C-alpha positions as a LaTeX table, in Angstrom:
\begin{tabular}{lrrr}
\hline
Residue & $x$ (\AA) & $y$ (\AA) & $z$ (\AA) \\
\hline
Met1 & $-38.28$ & 29.70 & $-11.07$ \\
Ala2 & $-35.10$ & 28.92 & $-12.98$ \\
Lys3 & $-33.71$ & 32.38 & $-12.24$ \\
Arg4 & $-34.48$ & 31.93 & $-8.56$ \\
Leu5 & $-32.66$ & 28.58 & $-8.44$ \\
Ala6 & $-29.70$ & 30.08 & $-10.28$ \\
Ser7 & $-29.54$ & 32.95 & $-7.78$ \\
Ile8 & $-29.63$ & 30.52 & $-4.87$ \\
Gly9 & $-26.86$ & 28.46 & $-6.46$ \\
Ile10 & $-24.65$ & 31.50 & $-7.02$ \\
Gly11 & $-25.27$ & 32.59 & $-3.45$ \\
Leu12 & $-24.23$ & 29.21 & $-2.08$ \\
Ile13 & $-21.05$ & 29.28 & $-4.16$ \\
Leu14 & $-20.18$ & 32.73 & $-2.84$ \\
Val15 & $-20.83$ & 31.60 & 0.73 \\
Gly16 & $-18.57$ & 28.60 & 0.16 \\
Ile17 & $-15.78$ & 30.74 & $-1.26$ \\
Gly18 & $-16.11$ & 33.17 & 1.62 \\
Gly19 & $-15.99$ & 30.39 & 4.18 \\
Ala20 & $-12.99$ & 28.81 & 2.48 \\
Ala21 & $-11.19$ & 32.12 & 2.48 \\
Leu22 & $-12.05$ & 32.65 & 6.13 \\
Tyr23 & $-11.00$ & 29.19 & 7.31 \\
Gly24 & $-7.95$ & 28.55 & 5.25 \\
Phe25 & $-8.33$ & 28.82 & 1.49 \\
Asn26 & $-4.58$ & 28.85 & 1.29 \\
Phe27 & $-2.49$ & 29.41 & $-1.82$ \\
Gly28 & 0.32 & 31.14 & 0.10 \\
Lys29 & 4.02 & 30.49 & 0.47 \\
Asp30 & 5.45 & 27.03 & 0.93 \\
Leu31 & 5.37 & 25.55 & 4.40 \\
Pro32 & 8.56 & 25.90 & 6.47 \\
Thr33 & 11.17 & 23.15 & 6.21 \\
Tyr34 & 12.10 & 20.94 & 9.16 \\
Ser35 & 14.46 & 18.10 & 10.04 \\
Gln36 & 14.08 & 15.95 & 13.14 \\
Gln37 & 16.16 & 12.94 & 14.19 \\
Trp38 & 15.92 & 10.38 & 16.97 \\
Thr39 & 18.83 & 8.12 & 17.94 \\
Phe40 & 18.59 & 5.00 & 20.09 \\
Asn41 & 20.33 & 1.83 & 21.21 \\
Ala42 & 20.19 & $-1.41$ & 19.23 \\
Asn43 & 17.47 & $-3.09$ & 21.31 \\
Glu44 & 15.41 & 0.01 & 22.04 \\
Leu45 & 13.06 & 0.49 & 19.06 \\
His46 & 10.37 & $-2.20$ & 18.77 \\
Arg47 & 7.48 & $-0.27$ & 17.20 \\
Leu48 & 7.62 & 2.58 & 14.69 \\
Asn49 & 4.40 & 4.46 & 13.86 \\
Val50 & 4.29 & 7.37 & 11.42 \\
Val51 & 0.99 & 9.11 & 10.62 \\
Gly52 & 1.01 & 11.46 & 7.63 \\
Asp53 & $-1.46$ & 14.03 & 6.39 \\
Gln54 & $-1.55$ & 15.28 & 2.80 \\
Gly55 & 1.21 & 15.04 & 0.24 \\
Ser56 & 3.58 & 12.18 & $-0.47$ \\
Met57 & 5.60 & 10.17 & 2.05 \\
Glu58 & 8.86 & 8.40 & 1.25 \\
Val59 & 10.26 & 5.91 & 3.76 \\
Arg60 & 13.77 & 4.55 & 3.26 \\
Phe61 & 15.35 & 1.82 & 5.35 \\
Gln62 & 19.13 & 1.57 & 5.10 \\
Pro63 & 22.02 & $-0.05$ & 6.98 \\
Ser64 & 23.65 & 2.21 & 9.52 \\
Ala65 & 26.92 & 3.49 & 8.08 \\
Asn66 & 28.45 & 4.48 & 11.43 \\
Gly67 & 26.86 & 2.11 & 13.94 \\
Val68 & 24.32 & 4.72 & 15.07 \\
Asn69 & 20.65 & 3.74 & 14.96 \\
Ser70 & 18.37 & 6.59 & 13.97 \\
Val71 & 15.05 & 7.70 & 12.52 \\
Lys72 & 15.23 & 10.97 & 10.60 \\
Ile73 & 12.23 & 12.82 & 9.20 \\
Glu74 & 12.49 & 15.90 & 7.01 \\
Gly75 & 10.28 & 17.91 & 4.72 \\
Arg76 & 7.77 & 20.74 & 5.09 \\
Ala77 & 4.98 & 21.05 & 7.65 \\
Asp78 & 2.92 & 23.52 & 9.66 \\
Glu79 & 4.66 & 25.00 & 12.68 \\
Asp80 & 2.30 & 23.26 & 15.10 \\
Val81 & 3.11 & 19.92 & 13.46 \\
Val82 & 6.84 & 20.60 & 13.78 \\
Arg83 & 6.44 & 21.51 & 17.46 \\
Ser84 & 4.48 & 18.34 & 18.14 \\
Met85 & 7.07 & 16.27 & 16.29 \\
Lys86 & 9.94 & 17.68 & 18.31 \\
Glu87 & 8.13 & 16.61 & 21.47 \\
Ala88 & 7.89 & 12.98 & 20.31 \\
Arg89 & 10.00 & 10.58 & 22.34 \\
Leu90 & 10.91 & 6.92 & 22.04 \\
Gln91 & 9.12 & 5.45 & 25.05 \\
Asn92 & 8.52 & 1.84 & 26.09 \\
Gly93 & 9.91 & 0.62 & 22.79 \\
Ser94 & 7.61 & 2.81 & 20.64 \\
Leu95 & 8.26 & 5.88 & 18.54 \\
Asp96 & 5.00 & 7.55 & 17.46 \\
Val97 & 5.26 & 10.48 & 15.05 \\
Arg98 & 2.32 & 12.52 & 13.76 \\
Leu99 & 2.86 & 14.61 & 10.66 \\
Lys100 & $-0.64$ & 16.08 & 10.70 \\
Pro101 & $-2.35$ & 18.76 & 12.80 \\
Ala102 & $-4.08$ & 17.52 & 15.93 \\
Lys103 & $-7.26$ & 19.34 & 14.86 \\
Gln104 & $-8.46$ & 19.63 & 11.27 \\
Arg105 & $-10.22$ & 22.87 & 10.47 \\
Ile106 & $-13.47$ & 22.80 & 8.53 \\
Phe107 & $-13.14$ & 24.27 & 5.03 \\
Asn108 & $-9.37$ & 24.02 & 5.28 \\
Leu109 & $-8.28$ & 24.01 & 1.62 \\
Asp110 & $-4.55$ & 24.22 & 2.14 \\
Phe111 & $-3.18$ & 23.59 & $-1.33$ \\
Lys112 & 0.38 & 23.87 & 0.00 \\
Ser113 & 0.01 & 20.56 & 1.84 \\
Phe114 & $-0.71$ & 18.67 & $-1.36$ \\
Arg115 & 2.69 & 19.76 & $-2.73$ \\
Thr116 & 4.69 & 18.55 & 0.26 \\
Arg117 & 6.84 & 15.44 & 0.57 \\
Gln118 & 7.91 & 13.95 & 3.87 \\
Ile119 & 11.08 & 11.83 & 3.81 \\
Val120 & 11.63 & 9.26 & 6.55 \\
Thr121 & 15.09 & 7.66 & 6.72 \\
Val122 & 15.55 & 4.71 & 9.08 \\
Ser123 & 19.18 & 3.71 & 9.64 \\
Leu124 & 19.66 & 0.50 & 11.62 \\
Thr125 & 22.40 & $-1.92$ & 12.58 \\
Pro126 & 21.62 & $-5.65$ & 12.13 \\
Glu127 & 20.84 & $-5.90$ & 15.86 \\
Ala128 & 18.38 & $-3.01$ & 15.66 \\
Glu129 & 16.73 & $-4.54$ & 12.57 \\
Asn130 & 16.07 & $-7.72$ & 14.51 \\
Ala131 & 14.54 & $-5.72$ & 17.37 \\
Leu132 & 11.94 & $-3.92$ & 15.21 \\
Glu133 & 8.68 & $-5.81$ & 15.64 \\
Thr134 & 5.99 & $-3.63$ & 14.03 \\
Leu135 & 5.97 & $-0.89$ & 11.42 \\
Asn136 & 2.83 & 1.20 & 10.87 \\
Leu137 & 2.73 & 3.88 & 8.15 \\
Ser138 & $-0.42$ & 5.76 & 7.19 \\
Asn139 & $-1.35$ & 8.78 & 5.12 \\
Asp140 & $-4.62$ & 10.61 & 4.56 \\
Ser141 & $-4.02$ & 11.74 & 1.00 \\
Gly142 & $-0.91$ & 11.25 & $-1.09$ \\
Ser143 & 1.37 & 8.57 & $-2.44$ \\
Met144 & 3.58 & 6.38 & $-0.26$ \\
His145 & 6.94 & 4.91 & $-1.28$ \\
Val146 & 8.66 & 2.43 & 1.04 \\
Ser147 & 11.96 & 0.68 & 0.36 \\
Gly148 & 14.18 & $-1.77$ & 2.22 \\
Ala149 & 12.00 & $-2.16$ & 5.31 \\
Lys150 & 12.52 & $-5.04$ & 7.73 \\
Ala151 & 10.09 & $-5.80$ & 10.56 \\
Arg152 & 8.15 & $-8.78$ & 11.85 \\
Thr153 & 4.86 & $-7.19$ & 10.79 \\
Ala154 & 4.03 & $-4.04$ & 8.86 \\
Glu155 & 0.85 & $-2.16$ & 7.93 \\
Ile156 & 0.90 & 0.53 & 5.26 \\
Ser157 & $-2.23$ & 2.44 & 4.28 \\
Thr158 & $-3.47$ & 5.61 & 2.63 \\
Asp159 & $-7.00$ & 6.81 & 2.02 \\
Ser160 & $-6.31$ & 8.31 & $-1.40$ \\
Gly161 & $-3.02$ & 7.76 & $-3.21$ \\
Ser162 & $-0.77$ & 5.05 & $-4.58$ \\
Ile163 & 1.40 & 2.69 & $-2.53$ \\
Asp164 & 4.75 & 1.45 & $-3.82$ \\
Ile165 & 6.86 & $-0.87$ & $-1.65$ \\
Ser166 & 10.01 & $-2.80$ & $-2.50$ \\
Gly167 & 12.52 & $-4.94$ & $-0.65$ \\
Tyr168 & 10.44 & $-5.77$ & 2.43 \\
Glu169 & 11.47 & $-8.67$ & 4.69 \\
Gly170 & 9.38 & $-9.96$ & 7.57 \\
Lys171 & 6.56 & $-12.32$ & 8.51 \\
Gln172 & 3.49 & $-10.31$ & 7.54 \\
Leu173 & 2.83 & $-7.24$ & 5.39 \\
Ser174 & $-0.54$ & $-5.52$ & 4.92 \\
Leu175 & $-1.21$ & $-2.89$ & 2.25 \\
Ala176 & $-4.50$ & $-1.00$ & 1.92 \\
Asn177 & $-5.94$ & 2.04 & 0.21 \\
Asp178 & $-9.30$ & 3.32 & $-0.96$ \\
Ser179 & $-8.21$ & 4.87 & $-4.24$ \\
Gly180 & $-4.95$ & 4.43 & $-6.13$ \\
Lys181 & $-2.73$ & 1.67 & $-7.44$ \\
Ile182 & $-0.72$ & $-0.63$ & $-5.16$ \\
His183 & 2.61 & $-2.08$ & $-6.29$ \\
Ala184 & 4.88 & $-4.49$ & $-4.41$ \\
Ala185 & 8.23 & $-5.93$ & $-5.50$ \\
Asn186 & 10.83 & $-8.19$ & $-3.89$ \\
Ile187 & 8.71 & $-9.06$ & $-0.87$ \\
His188 & 9.66 & $-11.87$ & 1.51 \\
Ala189 & 6.60 & $-12.14$ & 3.75 \\
Asp190 & 2.97 & $-13.20$ & 3.73 \\
Leu191 & 1.27 & $-10.32$ & 1.91 \\
Lys192 & $-2.32$ & $-9.10$ & 2.26 \\
Val193 & $-3.64$ & $-6.38$ & $-0.05$ \\
Lys194 & $-6.98$ & $-4.50$ & 0.10 \\
Asn195 & $-7.74$ & $-2.05$ & $-2.70$ \\
Asp196 & $-11.08$ & $-0.42$ & $-3.46$ \\
Ser197 & $-10.16$ & 1.21 & $-6.76$ \\
Gly198 & $-6.93$ & 1.16 & $-8.73$ \\
Gly199 & $-5.68$ & $-2.41$ & $-8.81$ \\
Phe200 & $-2.59$ & $-4.32$ & $-7.66$ \\
Ser201 & 0.62 & $-5.37$ & $-9.36$ \\
Gly202 & 3.50 & $-7.32$ & $-7.88$ \\
Glu203 & 6.62 & $-9.21$ & $-8.81$ \\
Gln204 & 9.19 & $-11.37$ & $-7.07$ \\
Leu205 & 6.93 & $-12.22$ & $-4.14$ \\
Val206 & 7.83 & $-14.99$ & $-1.69$ \\
Gly207 & 5.08 & $-15.94$ & 0.75 \\
Ala208 & 1.33 & $-16.45$ & 0.82 \\
Leu209 & $-0.52$ & $-13.78$ & $-1.17$ \\
Thr210 & $-4.07$ & $-12.56$ & $-0.49$ \\
Val211 & $-5.44$ & $-9.75$ & $-2.67$ \\
Thr212 & $-8.92$ & $-8.20$ & $-2.70$ \\
Val213 & $-9.71$ & $-5.54$ & $-5.31$ \\
Asp214 & $-13.12$ & $-4.00$ & $-5.95$ \\
Ser215 & $-12.35$ & $-2.22$ & $-9.22$ \\
Gly216 & $-9.07$ & $-2.74$ & $-11.07$ \\
Ser217 & $-6.85$ & $-5.51$ & $-12.35$ \\
Ile218 & $-4.52$ & $-7.86$ & $-10.47$ \\
His219 & $-1.21$ & $-8.66$ & $-12.14$ \\
Val220 & 1.40 & $-10.81$ & $-10.37$ \\
Glu221 & 4.66 & $-12.11$ & $-11.79$ \\
His222 & 6.97 & $-14.64$ & $-10.11$ \\
Leu223 & 5.04 & $-15.62$ & $-7.00$ \\
Thr224 & 6.41 & $-18.34$ & $-4.75$ \\
Gly225 & 3.58 & $-19.20$ & $-2.40$ \\
Ala226 & $-0.14$ & $-19.89$ & $-2.30$ \\
Ala227 & $-2.45$ & $-17.27$ & $-3.82$ \\
Gln228 & $-5.97$ & $-16.13$ & $-2.98$ \\
Leu229 & $-7.04$ & $-13.42$ & $-5.43$ \\
Ser230 & $-10.44$ & $-11.75$ & $-5.70$ \\
Val231 & $-11.62$ & $-8.89$ & $-7.91$ \\
Glu232 & $-15.13$ & $-7.66$ & $-8.66$ \\
Ser233 & $-14.41$ & $-5.87$ & $-11.92$ \\
Gly234 & $-11.07$ & $-6.41$ & $-13.63$ \\
Ser235 & $-8.76$ & $-9.04$ & $-15.07$ \\
Val236 & $-6.33$ & $-11.31$ & $-13.21$ \\
Gly237 & $-2.90$ & $-12.39$ & $-14.41$ \\
Leu238 & $-0.75$ & $-14.74$ & $-12.30$ \\
Leu239 & 2.67 & $-16.23$ & $-13.01$ \\
Lys240 & 3.78 & $-18.71$ & $-10.33$ \\
Asp241 & 7.28 & $-19.97$ & $-9.73$ \\
Asp242 & 6.21 & $-22.88$ & $-7.52$ \\
Thr243 & 3.49 & $-25.53$ & $-7.54$ \\
Ser244 & 1.42 & $-24.39$ & $-4.54$ \\
Ser245 & $-2.32$ & $-23.83$ & $-4.85$ \\
Ala246 & $-4.21$ & $-20.77$ & $-6.09$ \\
Asp247 & $-7.82$ & $-19.66$ & $-5.58$ \\
Ile248 & $-9.00$ & $-16.92$ & $-7.97$ \\
Lys249 & $-12.40$ & $-15.26$ & $-8.30$ \\
Thr250 & $-13.62$ & $-12.41$ & $-10.48$ \\
Asp251 & $-17.14$ & $-11.22$ & $-11.23$ \\
Ser252 & $-16.24$ & $-9.62$ & $-14.54$ \\
Gly253 & $-12.87$ & $-10.12$ & $-16.20$ \\
Ser254 & $-10.57$ & $-12.68$ & $-17.76$ \\
Val255 & $-8.13$ & $-14.85$ & $-15.80$ \\
Ser256 & $-4.71$ & $-16.04$ & $-16.94$ \\
Val257 & $-2.52$ & $-18.38$ & $-14.88$ \\
Gln258 & 0.93 & $-19.68$ & $-15.81$ \\
Leu259 & 2.44 & $-22.53$ & $-13.78$ \\
Pro260 & 5.72 & $-24.43$ & $-13.69$ \\
Ser261 & 5.72 & $-27.51$ & $-15.90$ \\
Ser262 & 6.24 & $-29.58$ & $-12.74$ \\
Phe263 & 2.73 & $-28.77$ & $-11.44$ \\
Ala264 & 1.09 & $-32.14$ & $-10.74$ \\
Gly265 & $-2.16$ & $-31.10$ & $-9.07$ \\
Phe266 & $-5.76$ & $-30.51$ & $-10.16$ \\
Tyr267 & $-7.69$ & $-27.80$ & $-12.02$ \\
Asp268 & $-11.12$ & $-26.55$ & $-10.94$ \\
Leu269 & $-12.12$ & $-23.98$ & $-13.56$ \\
Lys270 & $-15.60$ & $-22.56$ & $-14.17$ \\
Thr271 & $-16.98$ & $-19.53$ & $-16.00$ \\
Asp272 & $-20.61$ & $-18.58$ & $-16.64$ \\
Ser273 & $-19.77$ & $-16.73$ & $-19.84$ \\
Gly274 & $-16.46$ & $-17.28$ & $-21.63$ \\
Ser275 & $-14.00$ & $-19.91$ & $-22.81$ \\
Val276 & $-11.82$ & $-22.20$ & $-20.68$ \\
His277 & $-8.40$ & $-23.46$ & $-21.77$ \\
Ala278 & $-6.08$ & $-25.60$ & $-19.64$ \\
Pro279 & $-3.62$ & $-28.48$ & $-20.12$ \\
Glu280 & $-4.56$ & $-31.93$ & $-18.94$ \\
Ala281 & $-4.17$ & $-32.18$ & $-15.18$ \\
Lys282 & $-1.71$ & $-34.74$ & $-13.85$ \\
Gly283 & $-3.66$ & $-35.15$ & $-10.61$ \\
Thr284 & $-0.88$ & $-36.85$ & $-8.68$ \\
Ser285 & $-0.53$ & $-34.24$ & $-5.92$ \\
Gly286 & $-2.95$ & $-32.34$ & $-3.71$ \\
Glu287 & $-2.42$ & $-28.83$ & $-5.04$ \\
Lys288 & $-5.34$ & $-27.18$ & $-6.82$ \\
Ile289 & $-5.80$ & $-24.24$ & $-9.16$ \\
Lys290 & $-9.36$ & $-23.01$ & $-8.63$ \\
Val291 & $-10.82$ & $-20.24$ & $-10.80$ \\
Arg292 & $-14.33$ & $-18.81$ & $-10.82$ \\
Thr293 & $-15.55$ & $-16.00$ & $-13.06$ \\
Asp294 & $-19.07$ & $-14.88$ & $-13.90$ \\
Ser295 & $-18.07$ & $-13.25$ & $-17.17$ \\
Gly296 & $-14.68$ & $-13.76$ & $-18.78$ \\
Ser297 & $-12.34$ & $-16.35$ & $-20.24$ \\
Ile298 & $-9.99$ & $-18.60$ & $-18.26$ \\
Arg299 & $-6.59$ & $-19.69$ & $-19.51$ \\
Val300 & $-4.15$ & $-21.90$ & $-17.62$ \\
Ser301 & $-0.77$ & $-22.76$ & $-19.13$ \\
Thr302 & 2.60 & $-24.13$ & $-18.08$ \\
Thr303 & 6.08 & $-22.77$ & $-18.71$ \\
Asp304 & 6.83 & $-25.44$ & $-21.30$ \\
Glu305 & 3.93 & $-24.39$ & $-23.53$ \\
\hline
\end{tabular}
């Protein structure tokens, strides 16, 4: 019986290898390079959407050095992707660029794609920056690095891979991934983060912050704005630069909160298993620091401690 099962297993492996080889078990040469650029008037681009595939994506926003507004994308991609990209046009205020094949082949194990990096450079005058309303960046698998972006709202997501964003200015920013760490720095916007596994870290954040993590820690330094932080399994560390409220919940993990010495609100701290340490609340203002944890210690301190 054992020999029969082993034979069946070996047969299935061979069938899988054969199918992979037939449908794209690809270790071949690097994909061809490409470079594509779109130019436009100052009030023409309102929505920028870039959809990636596998491999990393780097998006750089920079001031226009010559008064020309442009979006330039370069890297390596399949020929059909390059052809589709060259056909993309800025229409009705939107530029939609797909960096992935229109059809995904079954058993397509293209290891070349995992080694690629797509670089998106957005050069805008101040007038063009003000005209950009929405920014949507997504990737199937691979890290995403975004710097200097300015838009009213932005959504950045990847199924599997880290997200690193710095220098964003706008009204709202959403970051989401299934697996991988998320990091945000120097953000001036209300920020929402959804992370299944990996955790979130941020510093120099100005605006309301909402973070939901299933597995991983949350670590925030120098937040100016209200905070709503939730994690199922992992610790939470929060350093606030202002006296606005915070609502923190964790199923399993310790919580540490540091506040300005001028905080004059209330504390609402409860843990089912663990110690609680906090200074005496002044209770002369309406702000509240609320912390709930099923298992873990809670520590609240002020900057003068």
